[in-house]
N, C-alpha and C positions, 0 to 999 in steps of 0.2 A: 504494500500500500504506500502510495507516495503522498505524504502529507506536506503541504506548504509549511516550511519552517522559517522563522525569523533568522537573521544573520547574527553570527557571533559579534560582529562589529556594532550591532545595535543593542547588545546587552549593556546594562549600566556600567559606566567606567569603573566605579568602585568594586563591582563584582569581578571585572576583568583584571583589575590591579591586584585584588586579593588572590585570584587564581595564580597569577605570576609569582606573587610572594610565597604562596604555599608550595609552589614547585621549585622555588629557589633559582629561577632563571627567567630572563626576559622572553617575551613572545615576539619572535621575529616576523611571523606571518601566520595565516590560517587559511584553510580551505573549508568552506561551508559544505555540510553533508545534508542530504534530504532523504525522506522516507520515514517509515515508522508511524507511530501514533501519538505524536506530541507536537504542539505548535511552537515549542521552544527551540532555541538554536542547538545544533550539534555540529562539531567541527573537528578537524585535525589541526592541532596547534604545532607549529614549528618553533622550537625553543632555541635560544642562543647557544646552549650547550650541546646542540646537535640532536637532541631527542625529538621525536614526534610522539605526541600523546593525543588522546581522545578526550573531548569535553562535551557534556550536554548540560543544559540548564533550562530552567523555566521559572516563571513567576507564579506564585500561588494566586495572584490576582487575575492571571490569564486562564489557568486551568489547575485548580487545586489538586485534582487527581494525580496529575503528572508530578507535581511537587512532592506529594506523598510517596509516589513510586521511586523517585530519585533518593529520597531519604531512606526508604526501606532497602533499596538495592545497596546503598552504601554499607549498611550493616551486614547484609548477606555476603557481599564480596569478602568481608573480613574473616568469615568463618568457613569459607569453602576450602576443601582439601587442595593442597598444592599440585597434586597430580591430575586435577581436572583442568581441561583447557578453557580457561576463562581469562578475561582481562583482569589485571590486578589494580586495586584502588590506590591511587596516589594522593588524592586529596578530595575532601568535600568542603565546600565553602558556602556560607549563607550570609547574605547581605540584604537586610530588609525583607521583602517578600520573595526574593530570588534565592535559588539554590543551584549549585553547580557541582557536578561529579566529574572528576578527572581520573582516567584510567590509562594503563599502558595501551599501546596501539596493538590492534589485532591484525595480523597479516591476512591478506585475501580480500575477496569481494563479498558484499552482502546484498541481498535483495534481488538477485538474478533469478530467472526461471531455473528450475531444477534440471540437472543432467544426471545420468547414472553415476558419474564420478562424484558429483557433489552429494548425492544421496548417500553413497557409500561412506564418504568422509564424515558426514553428520551422524550416520548410524553408529560409526565407531566412537565418535565423541560422546554420544548419548549413552552408549553401553559402558564407556569408561566412567561417566558421571554416576550412573545408576548402580555401578558396582560398589559404590561407597554408601555407607550408612549416612543418612542425613544428619548434619550437625544438630545438636540438641536445641539450638536457638530457633530452628525452623519449625513452622507449624505443620499440622497434618494437612494433606492436600485438600481435604474437604473445605478448609478455610480459604483456599485459593481457587476454588471452582464455583462458578456462579451460573444460575439459571439453567441447571441441567434438568429441570422439570419443564423445559421448553415445549417438548412434544405434548406433554400432558395439558399444558395451557392452550396449545393450538387446538387440541381435541375439544377442550371445554368451550373455547371461543367459537369453534366451528371451522373445519378445514377450508382452505382458500381455493383449492382446485382439485382436479380429479386425482392427482398423485397423492395429495394429502388425505383424501377420502380413503384411498386404498391402503396407505402405509402409515399415516400419523399415529393411529391407535397402536399398531404393532411396535412402532418406534418408541412410543411412550412406555410400553411394557418392558422393552429391552433396557431403557434408561432407568427404570425404577430401581430404587435401593442403591444408587450409584455410590453413595458415601461409604457403603460397606465394601464394595468390590474394587474401589480405587485406593483403599487404605493400605498402608505399608510403611516400611522404615527406610526405603531407598531414597537417595538424593535425586530429586526430579526438578527440572527446570520449569515445566508447566506452561511455557509460552513459546513453544518451538514454531518459528515461522522463518521464511527465507530471509527476511530483513532482521532477524535476531540471531543470525549465524554469519561468521566470516569464513569463507571457504578458500583455502589456499590450494588450488588444483595442482600447482607444481610440486608441492610437498605432499599432496594427498591427505591433507589434514583440515580440521575445522575447529574454530573457536566459538563457543556458545556465548552469546551476548545477552544483555538485559535480563538480570536475574531477580527482578523485583517480585516475581511470583513463585520463587523457589520454595519447595516444601518437601515433606516426607510422604512418599506414596509408593505405589507398586512400581517395580523397576521397568515395566514395559510402557509406562504412561507417555513418556516423551516420544517413543517410537510410534505410538498410535497417533499422537498429535502431529508428528512429522508426516505420517501417511495422509492425513487430512490436508495438510498444507501442500503436499506434492500436487494434489488435484486443485486446491484453491488458488495457489500461485501459478501452477502450470509447469509443464515439462517442455523443454525446447523442441521435442519431437511431436508435440501436439497433445490434445486432450485425451485421446484414446490411450496413448502411451502413459500419460500421467495416471489415469485410472488403473491401468494394468500394473504399473510399478507400485502404486499405493496398495492394491489388492495383494500383490505378491508379498509386500512387507507385512501386512496384517496377517497373512497366512503363516508367518514365522512366529507369531505371538500367541499367547493364550486367547481363548475365545472372548474373554471380557474386553480385549482390546477392540474388537469389532463393535461391541456395545458402546464403548467409549466414543468411537467415531460417530456412531448414530446419535448419541446424546450431545456431542459437540455441535453437530449440525443443527440439532434442535435448539441449542443455546443461541446460535447465530440467527436462526429463524425468528425466535421470539424477541431477541434484542433488536433486530432490524425493524420489527413492528412496534416496539414499545419504548425503546431507549434512544430517544433522539438527542443528539449532541449539538448544541448551538455553536460551540467552538470548532468542532471537527465534524461538520455535517456529512462529509464523505464516508464516515465510518458505516452509516446505515447502508449506503450503496455497496460498500465493500462486503458487508455481511450478506446482503441479498444475492450478490453475484456468487459468493461462495456456496450458499445453499443450493442454488441452481446447478452450479458446476459439479457439486458432489452428489447430485441425485442418482446418477448411474451407479456409483460406488455404493451409496447407501441402500439402494434397491437390492443390489446383489448381496450385501451383508445381511439385510433383513431376511431375504429369502434363504440364505445359508442357515441363519439362526432359527427361523420359525417355520420354514417350509414355504412352498409356493402358495398355500392357502391356509387360512385359519390362524388365530393368534397364539395358539399354545406354544410355549417355549420348550425346546428340547433340553 
């Protein structure tokens, strides 16, 4: 998702000066970065000592939610294991309503359409992360998952089209009791998207970015979220390949991973209809597009789990 961001040069001068002070080096230049789901600036800073670092910032007066996420992520980064591929926090600075987080630079590109190579790199990074027990400071994943009753609410409000008439009820049954079957003690990122990973294709590796939703959960959770994003963001070889690659990935995971993808799409469906954002109005469009793109995959998963007819779960 490409969200218009303000420029680092437009951030308040006291904030920019405080960032330089915290880093112990003057900022010789910057390159503004775009994408993600925040209206605040994000940039690569070139420092006088030769380093390149990443900074993102936002004012609570512009979007309080993102301000909270930056503060939360600052704490998460400090407790993540050193063997997990993540940027390392260098500084967190607050000046008035503004907050800025500075981290080490992550090699590679973020936000691109998926390829088989980038999928493989991110799968490896996710498996490494989930191989660790979540730090005690992180909450259960149920506290980082929202609106997973989306299909239930769609059924209650009345399906919007023929697909929902046929599948929303079965999807709601599959998503039921999600807090139980997503519970675990593995380290999970919980917000896997193409713009939340930096993939270095030359090295065959990936760095997981934006850890504000990190939690303790089942170890397959990030891979299920990745499968949904392969379809939602798209594959360079087209939509059919994206659906195929996502389905193949899900088939390597426990059956509950398919239920997770179904529930995730229900979350996007209900949020697109009910959670309008005046600061970032394109989020609703992004969610609606994902719901439609994922229908072929979700149809196949529902059929796999419930059979071609009838709601009874196997």
